[in-house]
C-alpha positions in Angstrom: 87.2 89.2 115.7 90.8 90.3 115.8 91.4 89.4 112.1 88.6 91.8 111.0 89.6 94.6 113.3 93.3 94.4 112.4 94.0 92.9 108.9 97.7 93.9 109.1 98.1 91.5 112.1 96.4 88.7 110.1 98.6 89.2 107.0 101.6 89.6 109.3 100.8 86.2 110.8 100.5 84.6 107.3 103.8 86.1 106.4 105.3 84.8 109.6 104.1 81.3 108.9 105.3 81.5 105.3 108.8 82.8 106.1 109.3 80.3 108.9 107.7 77.3 107.3 108.9 77.3 103.7 112.0 79.6 103.4 113.4 77.5 100.5 110.2 77.8 98.6 110.1 81.6 99.1 113.6 81.9 97.7 113.7 79.3 95.0 110.2 78.4 93.8 108.2 80.5 91.4 105.0 80.0 93.4 106.8 81.3 96.5 108.0 84.3 94.6 104.5 85.1 93.4 103.1 84.6 96.9 105.7 87.0 98.3 104.9 89.6 95.7 101.2 89.3 96.5 101.9 89.6 100.2 104.0 92.8 99.7 101.3 94.2 97.4 98.7 93.7 100.1 100.8 95.3 102.8 101.3 98.3 100.4 97.6 99.0 100.1 96.3 98.2 103.6 97.6 101.4 105.3 95.6 103.4 102.7 92.3 101.9 103.8 90.0 104.0 105.9 88.6 102.4 109.1 
C-alpha cells in the first residue's frame, strides 16, 4: 500500500487537502493552527525514521 511505503506522500496529501479546502480555517481558526503545527511536527520527525 502506497501510504505505508511512503508516509510523507500520505501526509503531503493531507496537507494538500487542508491547504486547498480550508485556507481560512488554517489562518484564522485555533483548530486550524493546531492542526498545522501537528502537521509540521510530523514532517519534522518523518525523515529521521529508518525504513
